[in-house]
PQR file of N, CA, C, O and H, with PARSE charges and radii, in Angstrom:
ATOM      1  N   UNK A   1      14.098 107.873  48.671 -0.4000 1.5000
ATOM      2  CA  UNK A   1      14.982 108.972  48.310 -0.0000 2.0000
ATOM      3  C   UNK A   1      14.715 109.365  46.854  0.5500 1.7000
ATOM      4  O   UNK A   1      14.662 108.514  45.966 -0.5500 1.4000
ATOM      5  N   UNK A   2      14.554 110.637  46.635 -0.4000 1.5000
ATOM      6  CA  UNK A   2      14.301 111.146  45.282 -0.0000 2.0000
ATOM      7  C   UNK A   2      15.632 111.379  44.573  0.5500 1.7000
ATOM      8  O   UNK A   2      16.400 112.261  44.959 -0.5500 1.4000
ATOM      9  H   UNK A   2      14.597 111.329  47.356  0.4000 1.0000
ATOM     10  N   UNK A   3      15.901 110.595  43.545 -0.4000 1.5000
ATOM     11  CA  UNK A   3      17.178 110.679  42.822 -0.0000 2.0000
ATOM     12  C   UNK A   3      17.067 111.527  41.556  0.5500 1.7000
ATOM     13  O   UNK A   3      18.016 111.590  40.775 -0.5500 1.4000
ATOM     14  H   UNK A   3      15.277 109.879  43.231  0.4000 1.0000
ATOM     15  N   UNK A   4      15.945 112.165  41.347 -0.4000 1.5000
ATOM     16  CA  UNK A   4      15.793 112.969  40.130 -0.0000 2.0000
ATOM     17  C   UNK A   4      16.450 114.334  40.312  0.5500 1.7000
ATOM     18  O   UNK A   4      16.396 114.938  41.384 -0.5500 1.4000
ATOM     19  H   UNK A   4      15.174 112.114  41.981  0.4000 1.0000
ATOM     20  N   UNK A   5      17.056 114.785  39.254 -0.4000 1.5000
ATOM     21  CA  UNK A   5      17.690 116.107  39.246 -0.0000 2.0000
ATOM     22  C   UNK A   5      17.366 116.742  37.910  0.5500 1.7000
ATOM     23  O   UNK A   5      17.564 116.129  36.860 -0.5500 1.4000
ATOM     24  H   UNK A   5      17.099 114.295  38.384  0.4000 1.0000
ATOM     25  N   UNK A   6      16.876 117.946  37.944 -0.4000 1.5000
ATOM     26  CA  UNK A   6      16.441 118.613  36.718 -0.0000 2.0000
ATOM     27  C   UNK A   6      17.603 119.383  36.089  0.5500 1.7000
ATOM     28  O   UNK A   6      18.004 120.432  36.595 -0.5500 1.4000
ATOM     29  H   UNK A   6      16.715 118.443  38.797  0.4000 1.0000
ATOM     30  N   UNK A   7      18.141 118.860  34.985 -0.4000 1.5000
ATOM     31  CA  UNK A   7      19.227 119.522  34.266 -0.0000 2.0000
ATOM     32  C   UNK A   7      18.704 120.525  33.246  0.5500 1.7000
ATOM     33  O   UNK A   7      19.479 121.299  32.684 -0.5500 1.4000
ATOM     34  H   UNK A   7      17.815 118.009  34.574  0.4000 1.0000
ATOM     35  N   UNK A   8      17.414 120.518  33.007 -0.4000 1.5000
ATOM     36  CA  UNK A   8      16.823 121.340  31.951 -0.0000 2.0000
ATOM     37  C   UNK A   8      17.239 122.811  31.993  0.5500 1.7000
ATOM     38  O   UNK A   8      17.572 123.354  30.940 -0.5500 1.4000
ATOM     39  H   UNK A   8      16.785 119.889  33.463  0.4000 1.0000
ATOM     40  N   UNK A   9      17.240 123.492  33.150 -0.4000 1.5000
ATOM     41  CA  UNK A   9      17.630 124.912  33.150 -0.0000 2.0000
ATOM     42  C   UNK A   9      19.098 125.148  32.792  0.5500 1.7000
ATOM     43  O   UNK A   9      19.471 126.258  32.412 -0.5500 1.4000
ATOM     44  H   UNK A   9      16.969 123.051  34.006  0.4000 1.0000
ATOM     45  N   UNK A  10      19.919 124.129  32.909 -0.4000 1.5000
ATOM     46  CA  UNK A  10      21.353 124.280  32.670 -0.0000 2.0000
ATOM     47  C   UNK A  10      21.688 124.215  31.178  0.5500 1.7000
ATOM     48  O   UNK A  10      22.671 124.816  30.745 -0.5500 1.4000
ATOM     49  H   UNK A  10      19.617 123.228  33.218  0.4000 1.0000
ATOM     50  N   UNK A  11      20.896 123.502  30.394 -0.4000 1.5000
ATOM     51  CA  UNK A  11      21.213 123.293  28.984 -0.0000 2.0000
ATOM     52  C   UNK A  11      21.396 124.575  28.182  0.5500 1.7000
ATOM     53  O   UNK A  11      22.414 124.710  27.504 -0.5500 1.4000
ATOM     54  H   UNK A  11      20.097 123.013  30.746  0.4000 1.0000
ATOM     55  N   UNK A  12      20.467 125.519  28.223 -0.4000 1.5000
ATOM     56  CA  UNK A  12      20.653 126.739  27.413 -0.0000 2.0000
ATOM     57  C   UNK A  12      21.924 127.505  27.791  0.5500 1.7000
ATOM     58  O   UNK A  12      22.625 128.009  26.914 -0.5500 1.4000
ATOM     59  H   UNK A  12      19.639 125.409  28.774  0.4000 1.0000
ATOM     60  N   UNK A  13      22.218 127.595  29.069 -0.4000 1.5000
ATOM     61  CA  UNK A  13      23.425 128.294  29.531 -0.0000 2.0000
ATOM     62  C   UNK A  13      24.668 127.599  28.990  0.5500 1.7000
ATOM     63  O   UNK A  13      25.582 128.246  28.480 -0.5500 1.4000
ATOM     64  H   UNK A  13      21.649 127.185  29.781  0.4000 1.0000
ATOM     65  N   UNK A  14      24.692 126.290  29.106 -0.4000 1.5000
ATOM     66  CA  UNK A  14      25.818 125.494  28.633 -0.0000 2.0000
ATOM     67  C   UNK A  14      25.990 125.645  27.123  0.5500 1.7000
ATOM     68  O   UNK A  14      27.108 125.812  26.634 -0.5500 1.4000
ATOM     69  H   UNK A  14      23.950 125.764  29.520  0.4000 1.0000
ATOM     70  N   UNK A  15      24.888 125.587  26.394 -0.4000 1.5000
ATOM     71  CA  UNK A  15      24.938 125.722  24.933 -0.0000 2.0000
ATOM     72  C   UNK A  15      25.472 127.088  24.508  0.5500 1.7000
ATOM     73  O   UNK A  15      26.251 127.191  23.561 -0.5500 1.4000
ATOM     74  H   UNK A  15      23.980 125.451  26.791  0.4000 1.0000
ATOM     75  N   UNK A  16      25.048 128.135  25.216 -0.4000 1.5000
ATOM     76  CA  UNK A  16      25.546 129.482  24.908 -0.0000 2.0000
ATOM     77  C   UNK A  16      27.044 129.582  25.166  0.5500 1.7000
ATOM     78  O   UNK A  16      27.772 130.189  24.380 -0.5500 1.4000
ATOM     79  H   UNK A  16      24.415 128.052  25.986  0.4000 1.0000
ATOM     80  N   UNK A  17      27.505 128.992  26.260 -0.4000 1.5000
ATOM     81  CA  UNK A  17      28.938 129.030  26.566 -0.0000 2.0000
ATOM     82  C   UNK A  17      29.754 128.302  25.504  0.5500 1.7000
ATOM     83  O   UNK A  17      30.830 128.761  25.121 -0.5500 1.4000
ATOM     84  H   UNK A  17      26.914 128.499  26.899  0.4000 1.0000
ATOM     85  N   UNK A  18      29.252 127.186  25.036 -0.4000 1.5000
ATOM     86  CA  UNK A  18      29.953 126.440  23.980 -0.0000 2.0000
ATOM     87  C   UNK A  18      30.018 127.268  22.701  0.5500 1.7000
ATOM     88  O   UNK A  18      31.071 127.360  22.070 -0.5500 1.4000
ATOM     89  H   UNK A  18      28.378 126.813  25.347  0.4000 1.0000
ATOM     90  N   UNK A  19      28.903 127.865  22.322 -0.4000 1.5000
ATOM     91  CA  UNK A  19      28.898 128.669  21.096 -0.0000 2.0000
ATOM     92  C   UNK A  19      29.791 129.899  21.230  0.5500 1.7000
ATOM     93  O   UNK A  19      30.454 130.295  20.272 -0.5500 1.4000
ATOM     94  H   UNK A  19      28.047 127.790  22.834  0.4000 1.0000
ATOM     95  N   UNK A  20      29.809 130.505  22.419 -0.4000 1.5000
ATOM     96  CA  UNK A  20      30.712 131.641  22.656 -0.0000 2.0000
ATOM     97  C   UNK A  20      32.161 131.221  22.437  0.5500 1.7000
ATOM     98  O   UNK A  20      32.935 131.947  21.812 -0.5500 1.4000
ATOM     99  H   UNK A  20      29.270 130.184  23.198  0.4000 1.0000
ATOM    100  N   UNK A  21      32.521 130.066  22.942 -0.4000 1.5000
ATOM    101  CA  UNK A  21      33.877 129.555  22.758 -0.0000 2.0000
ATOM    102  C   UNK A  21      34.208 129.334  21.294  0.5500 1.7000
ATOM    103  O   UNK A  21      35.324 129.615  20.856 -0.5500 1.4000
ATOM    104  H   UNK A  21      31.892 129.476  23.449  0.4000 1.0000
ATOM    105  N   UNK A  22      33.247 128.834  20.542 -0.4000 1.5000
ATOM    106  CA  UNK A  22      33.469 128.604  19.116 -0.0000 2.0000
ATOM    107  C   UNK A  22      33.677 129.919  18.371  0.5500 1.7000
ATOM    108  O   UNK A  22      34.535 130.010  17.494 -0.5500 1.4000
ATOM    109  H   UNK A  22      32.341 128.606  20.898  0.4000 1.0000
ATOM    110  N   UNK A  23      32.895 130.931  18.720 -0.4000 1.5000
ATOM    111  CA  UNK A  23      33.043 132.238  18.074 -0.0000 2.0000
ATOM    112  C   UNK A  23      34.385 132.860  18.457  0.5500 1.7000
ATOM    113  O   UNK A  23      35.054 133.459  17.615 -0.5500 1.4000
ATOM    114  H   UNK A  23      32.198 130.857  19.433  0.4000 1.0000
ATOM    115  N   UNK A  24      34.781 132.721  19.722 -0.4000 1.5000
ATOM    116  CA  UNK A  24      36.081 133.251  20.156 -0.0000 2.0000
ATOM    117  C   UNK A  24      37.221 132.586  19.392  0.5500 1.7000
ATOM    118  O   UNK A  24      38.163 133.260  18.975 -0.5500 1.4000
ATOM    119  H   UNK A  24      34.238 132.234  20.406  0.4000 1.0000
ATOM    120  N   UNK A  25      37.142 131.274  19.207 -0.4000 1.5000
ATOM    121  CA  UNK A  25      38.190 130.577  18.455 -0.0000 2.0000
ATOM    122  C   UNK A  25      38.220 131.041  17.006  0.5500 1.7000
ATOM    123  O   UNK A  25      39.294 131.213  16.429 -0.5500 1.4000
ATOM    124  H   UNK A  25      36.376 130.727  19.545  0.4000 1.0000
ATOM    125  N   UNK A  26      37.058 131.241  16.420 -0.4000 1.5000
ATOM    126  CA  UNK A  26      36.996 131.730  15.038 -0.0000 2.0000
ATOM    127  C   UNK A  26      37.618 133.116  14.935  0.5500 1.7000
ATOM    128  O   UNK A  26      38.325 133.412  13.971 -0.5500 1.4000
ATOM    129  H   UNK A  26      36.185 131.101  16.889  0.4000 1.0000
ATOM    130  N   UNK A  27      37.358 133.967  15.926 -0.4000 1.5000
ATOM    131  CA  UNK A  27      37.938 135.315  15.911 -0.0000 2.0000
ATOM    132  C   UNK A  27      39.459 135.249  16.081  0.5500 1.7000
ATOM    133  O   UNK A  27      40.189 136.020  15.459 -0.5500 1.4000
ATOM    134  H   UNK A  27      36.785 133.727  16.709  0.4000 1.0000
ATOM    135  N   UNK A  28      39.927 134.335  16.916 -0.4000 1.5000
ATOM    136  CA  UNK A  28      41.370 134.172  17.099 -0.0000 2.0000
ATOM    137  C   UNK A  28      42.055 133.738  15.810  0.5500 1.7000
ATOM    138  O   UNK A  28      43.214 134.078  15.575 -0.5500 1.4000
ATOM    139  H   UNK A  28      39.333 133.708  17.420  0.4000 1.0000
ATOM    140  N   UNK A  29      41.350 132.998  14.986 -0.4000 1.5000
ATOM    141  CA  UNK A  29      41.933 132.475  13.748 -0.0000 2.0000
ATOM    142  C   UNK A  29      41.771 133.409  12.556  0.5500 1.7000
ATOM    143  O   UNK A  29      42.198 133.077  11.450 -0.5500 1.4000
ATOM    144  H   UNK A  29      40.408 132.722  15.177  0.4000 1.0000
ATOM    145  N   UNK A  30      41.169 134.557  12.763 -0.4000 1.5000
ATOM    146  CA  UNK A  30      40.998 135.502  11.653 -0.0000 2.0000
ATOM    147  C   UNK A  30      42.334 135.922  11.053  0.5500 1.7000
ATOM    148  O   UNK A  30      42.422 136.187   9.855 -0.5500 1.4000
ATOM    149  H   UNK A  30      40.822 134.827  13.662  0.4000 1.0000
ATOM    150  N   UNK A  31      43.359 135.982  11.869 -0.4000 1.5000
ATOM    151  CA  UNK A  31      44.670 136.413  11.373 -0.0000 2.0000
ATOM    152  C   UNK A  31      45.237 135.441  10.332  0.5500 1.7000
ATOM    153  O   UNK A  31      46.121 135.807   9.557 -0.5500 1.4000
ATOM    154  H   UNK A  31      43.287 135.766  12.843  0.4000 1.0000
ATOM    155  N   UNK A  32      44.734 134.217  10.316 -0.4000 1.5000
ATOM    156  CA  UNK A  32      45.193 133.221   9.350 -0.0000 2.0000
ATOM    157  C   UNK A  32      44.521 133.402   7.982  0.5500 1.7000
ATOM    158  O   UNK A  32      44.919 132.766   7.006 -0.5500 1.4000
ATOM    159  H   UNK A  32      44.016 133.920  10.945  0.4000 1.0000
ATOM    160  N   UNK A  33      43.532 134.246   7.916 -0.4000 1.5000
ATOM    161  CA  UNK A  33      42.778 134.467   6.678 -0.0000 2.0000
ATOM    162  C   UNK A  33      43.348 135.660   5.913  0.5500 1.7000
ATOM    163  O   UNK A  33      44.054 136.498   6.474 -0.5500 1.4000
ATOM    164  H   UNK A  33      43.208 134.763   8.709  0.4000 1.0000
ATOM    165  N   UNK A  34      43.029 135.716   4.639 -0.4000 1.5000
ATOM    166  CA  UNK A  34      43.467 136.890   3.884 -0.0000 2.0000
ATOM    167  C   UNK A  34      42.589 138.086   4.263  0.5500 1.7000
ATOM    168  O   UNK A  34      41.535 137.929   4.879 -0.5500 1.4000
ATOM    169  H   UNK A  34      42.455 135.036   4.184  0.4000 1.0000
ATOM    170  N   UNK A  35      43.041 139.269   3.888 -0.4000 1.5000
ATOM    171  CA  UNK A  35      42.387 140.506   4.332 -0.0000 2.0000
ATOM    172  C   UNK A  35      40.925 140.578   3.906  0.5500 1.7000
ATOM    173  O   UNK A  35      40.072 141.017   4.677 -0.5500 1.4000
ATOM    174  H   UNK A  35      43.897 139.397   3.388  0.4000 1.0000
ATOM    175  N   UNK A  36      40.638 140.152   2.695 -0.4000 1.5000
ATOM    176  CA  UNK A  36      39.259 140.212   2.200 -0.0000 2.0000
ATOM    177  C   UNK A  36      38.332 139.360   3.068  0.5500 1.7000
ATOM    178  O   UNK A  36      37.230 139.787   3.415 -0.5500 1.4000
ATOM    179  H   UNK A  36      41.331 139.795   2.068  0.4000 1.0000
ATOM    180  N   UNK A  37      38.780 138.170   3.411 -0.4000 1.5000
ATOM    181  CA  UNK A  37      37.975 137.297   4.265 -0.0000 2.0000
ATOM    182  C   UNK A  37      37.828 137.879   5.667  0.5500 1.7000
ATOM    183  O   UNK A  37      36.749 137.824   6.257 -0.5500 1.4000
ATOM    184  H   UNK A  37      39.675 137.824   3.129  0.4000 1.0000
ATOM    185  N   UNK A  38      38.910 138.432   6.196 -0.4000 1.5000
ATOM    186  CA  UNK A  38      38.851 139.050   7.536 -0.0000 2.0000
ATOM    187  C   UNK A  38      37.832 140.171   7.568  0.5500 1.7000
ATOM    188  O   UNK A  38      37.028 140.264   8.496 -0.5500 1.4000
ATOM    189  H   UNK A  38      39.787 138.476   5.717  0.4000 1.0000
ATOM    190  N   UNK A  39      37.864 141.031   6.544 -0.4000 1.5000
ATOM    191  CA  UNK A  39      36.939 142.161   6.495 -0.0000 2.0000
ATOM    192  C   UNK A  39      35.486 141.707   6.384  0.5500 1.7000
ATOM    193  O   UNK A  39      34.576 142.396   6.843 -0.5500 1.4000
ATOM    194  H   UNK A  39      38.516 140.956   5.790  0.4000 1.0000
ATOM    195  N   UNK A  40      35.277 140.553   5.776 -0.4000 1.5000
ATOM    196  CA  UNK A  40      33.929 140.032   5.638 -0.0000 2.0000
ATOM    197  C   UNK A  40      33.474 139.319   6.921  0.5500 1.7000
ATOM    198  O   UNK A  40      32.328 139.473   7.344 -0.5500 1.4000
ATOM    199  H   UNK A  40      36.017 139.993   5.403  0.4000 1.0000
ATOM    200  N   UNK A  41      34.361 138.550   7.529 -0.4000 1.5000
ATOM    201  CA  UNK A  41      33.985 137.711   8.662 -0.0000 2.0000
ATOM    202  C   UNK A  41      33.975 138.430  10.009  0.5500 1.7000
ATOM    203  O   UNK A  41      33.135 138.135  10.859 -0.5500 1.4000
ATOM    204  H   UNK A  41      35.292 138.424   7.185  0.4000 1.0000
ATOM    205  N   UNK A  42      34.885 139.355  10.211 -0.4000 1.5000
ATOM    206  CA  UNK A  42      35.015 139.986  11.525 -0.0000 2.0000
ATOM    207  C   UNK A  42      33.722 140.649  12.010  0.5500 1.7000
ATOM    208  O   UNK A  42      33.314 140.402  13.146 -0.5500 1.4000
ATOM    209  H   UNK A  42      35.568 139.595   9.520  0.4000 1.0000
ATOM    210  N   UNK A  43      33.062 141.478  11.196 -0.4000 1.5000
ATOM    211  CA  UNK A  43      31.814 142.092  11.690 -0.0000 2.0000
ATOM    212  C   UNK A  43      30.731 141.059  12.023  0.5500 1.7000
ATOM    213  O   UNK A  43      29.977 141.234  12.980 -0.5500 1.4000
ATOM    214  H   UNK A  43      33.393 141.678  10.274  0.4000 1.0000
ATOM    215  N   UNK A  44      30.657 139.993  11.238 -0.4000 1.5000
ATOM    216  CA  UNK A  44      29.665 138.947  11.496 -0.0000 2.0000
ATOM    217  C   UNK A  44      29.962 138.228  12.802  0.5500 1.7000
ATOM    218  O   UNK A  44      29.054 137.944  13.583 -0.5500 1.4000
ATOM    219  H   UNK A  44      31.270 139.851  10.461  0.4000 1.0000
ATOM    220  N   UNK A  45      31.236 137.936  13.037 -0.4000 1.5000
ATOM    221  CA  UNK A  45      31.613 137.264  14.281 -0.0000 2.0000
ATOM    222  C   UNK A  45      31.388 138.168  15.492  0.5500 1.7000
ATOM    223  O   UNK A  45      30.914 137.713  16.532 -0.5500 1.4000
ATOM    224  H   UNK A  45      31.974 138.167  12.403  0.4000 1.0000
ATOM    225  N   UNK A  46      31.728 139.440  15.353 -0.4000 1.5000
ATOM    226  CA  UNK A  46      31.519 140.378  16.461 -0.0000 2.0000
ATOM    227  C   UNK A  46      30.033 140.535  16.771  0.5500 1.7000
ATOM    228  O   UNK A  46      29.642 140.623  17.935 -0.5500 1.4000
ATOM    229  H   UNK A  46      32.113 139.810  14.508  0.4000 1.0000
ATOM    230  N   UNK A  47      29.214 140.570  15.737 -0.4000 1.5000
ATOM    231  CA  UNK A  47      27.771 140.671  15.929 -0.0000 2.0000
ATOM    232  C   UNK A  47      27.227 139.426  16.630  0.5500 1.7000
ATOM    233  O   UNK A  47      26.401 139.522  17.537 -0.5500 1.4000
ATOM    234  H   UNK A  47      29.531 140.499  14.791  0.4000 1.0000
ATOM    235  N   UNK A  48      27.698 138.270  16.199 -0.4000 1.5000
ATOM    236  CA  UNK A  48      27.255 137.014  16.832 -0.0000 2.0000
ATOM    237  C   UNK A  48      27.699 136.971  18.291  0.5500 1.7000
ATOM    238  O   UNK A  48      26.937 136.547  19.160 -0.5500 1.4000
ATOM    239  H   UNK A  48      28.369 138.192  15.462  0.4000 1.0000
ATOM    240  N   UNK A  49      28.912 137.404  18.559 -0.4000 1.5000
ATOM    241  CA  UNK A  49      29.427 137.432  19.928 -0.0000 2.0000
ATOM    242  C   UNK A  49      28.559 138.333  20.795  0.5500 1.7000
ATOM    243  O   UNK A  49      28.211 137.974  21.919 -0.5500 1.4000
ATOM    244  H   UNK A  49      29.530 137.749  17.853  0.4000 1.0000
ATOM    245  N   UNK A  50      28.217 139.483  20.280 -0.4000 1.5000
ATOM    246  CA  UNK A  50      27.370 140.419  21.016 -0.0000 2.0000
ATOM    247  C   UNK A  50      26.002 139.806  21.314  0.5500 1.7000
ATOM    248  O   UNK A  50      25.490 139.935  22.426 -0.5500 1.4000
ATOM    249  H   UNK A  50      28.499 139.775  19.367  0.4000 1.0000
ATOM    250  N   UNK A  51      25.422 139.151  20.334 -0.4000 1.5000
ATOM    251  CA  UNK A  51      24.117 138.509  20.523 -0.0000 2.0000
ATOM    252  C   UNK A  51      24.184 137.403  21.569  0.5500 1.7000
ATOM    253  O   UNK A  51      23.290 137.274  22.405 -0.5500 1.4000
ATOM    254  H   UNK A  51      25.838 139.047  19.431  0.4000 1.0000
ATOM    255  N   UNK A  52      25.238 136.616  21.519 -0.4000 1.5000
ATOM    256  CA  UNK A  52      25.395 135.533  22.492 -0.0000 2.0000
ATOM    257  C   UNK A  52      25.589 136.070  23.902  0.5500 1.7000
ATOM    258  O   UNK A  52      25.015 135.542  24.854 -0.5500 1.4000
ATOM    259  H   UNK A  52      25.964 136.720  20.840  0.4000 1.0000
ATOM    260  N   UNK A  53      26.393 137.112  24.039 -0.4000 1.5000
ATOM    261  CA  UNK A  53      26.615 137.701  25.361 -0.0000 2.0000
ATOM    262  C   UNK A  53      25.325 138.297  25.916  0.5500 1.7000
ATOM    263  O   UNK A  53      25.044 138.181  27.108 -0.5500 1.4000
ATOM    264  H   UNK A  53      26.860 137.541  23.265  0.4000 1.0000
ATOM    265  N   UNK A  54      24.551 138.929  25.054 -0.4000 1.5000
ATOM    266  CA  UNK A  54      23.274 139.493  25.491 -0.0000 2.0000
ATOM    267  C   UNK A  54      22.322 138.384  25.934  0.5500 1.7000
ATOM    268  O   UNK A  54      21.658 138.508  26.963 -0.5500 1.4000
ATOM    269  H   UNK A  54      24.779 139.023  24.085  0.4000 1.0000
ATOM    270  N   UNK A  55      22.258 137.314  25.167 -0.4000 1.5000
ATOM    271  CA  UNK A  55      21.394 136.190  25.533 -0.0000 2.0000
ATOM    272  C   UNK A  55      21.844 135.573  26.853  0.5500 1.7000
ATOM    273  O   UNK A  55      21.015 135.209  27.687 -0.5500 1.4000
ATOM    274  H   UNK A  55      22.797 137.214  24.331  0.4000 1.0000
ATOM    275  N   UNK A  56      23.138 135.458  27.037 -0.4000 1.5000
ATOM    276  CA  UNK A  56      23.676 134.894  28.276 -0.0000 2.0000
ATOM    277  C   UNK A  56      23.338 135.777  29.471  0.5500 1.7000
ATOM    278  O   UNK A  56      23.016 135.269  30.545 -0.5500 1.4000
ATOM    279  H   UNK A  56      23.812 135.754  26.359  0.4000 1.0000
ATOM    280  N   UNK A  57      23.407 137.079  29.295 -0.4000 1.5000
ATOM    281  CA  UNK A  57      23.083 138.007  30.379 -0.0000 2.0000
ATOM    282  C   UNK A  57      21.603 137.971  30.754  0.5500 1.7000
ATOM    283  O   UNK A  57      21.250 138.234  31.903 -0.5500 1.4000
ATOM    284  H   UNK A  57      23.668 137.491  28.422  0.4000 1.0000
ATOM    285  N   UNK A  58      20.740 137.648  29.796 -0.4000 1.5000
ATOM    286  CA  UNK A  58      19.304 137.624  30.060 -0.0000 2.0000
ATOM    287  C   UNK A  58      18.808 136.256  30.518  0.5500 1.7000
ATOM    288  O   UNK A  58      17.645 136.104  30.890 -0.5500 1.4000
ATOM    289  H   UNK A  58      21.028 137.434  28.863  0.4000 1.0000
ATOM    290  N   UNK A  59      19.683 135.278  30.490 -0.4000 1.5000
ATOM    291  CA  UNK A  59      19.293 133.924  30.859 -0.0000 2.0000
ATOM    292  C   UNK A  59      19.400 133.743  32.368  0.5500 1.7000
ATOM    293  O   UNK A  59      20.449 134.003  32.958 -0.5500 1.4000
ATOM    294  H   UNK A  59      20.629 135.401  30.188  0.4000 1.0000
ATOM    295  N   UNK A  60      18.346 133.310  32.969 -0.4000 1.5000
ATOM    296  CA  UNK A  60      18.363 133.055  34.418 -0.0000 2.0000
ATOM    297  C   UNK A  60      18.848 131.630  34.654  0.5500 1.7000
ATOM    298  O   UNK A  60      18.295 130.678  34.103 -0.5500 1.4000
ATOM    299  H   UNK A  60      17.494 133.099  32.489  0.4000 1.0000
ATOM    300  N   UNK A  61      19.878 131.492  35.470 -0.4000 1.5000
ATOM    301  CA  UNK A  61      20.404 130.156  35.793 -0.0000 2.0000
ATOM    302  C   UNK A  61      20.272 129.928  37.270  0.5500 1.7000
ATOM    303  O   UNK A  61      20.651 128.868  37.768 -0.5500 1.4000
ATOM    304  H   UNK A  61      20.328 132.265  35.918  0.4000 1.0000
TER
END
């Protein structure tokens, strides 16, 4: 019986989902920051979110 299972294709998808969650949590916490920090961080977080979603959409699982 062959007990090997290839997890390799799953890793990139899983890693992207974890990073997406981290960016979402950071965006949720923006309200705790002062306005100057929010104005600086929000566009960067939105850009990262967009990049991650695009990568996730192009990843074959």
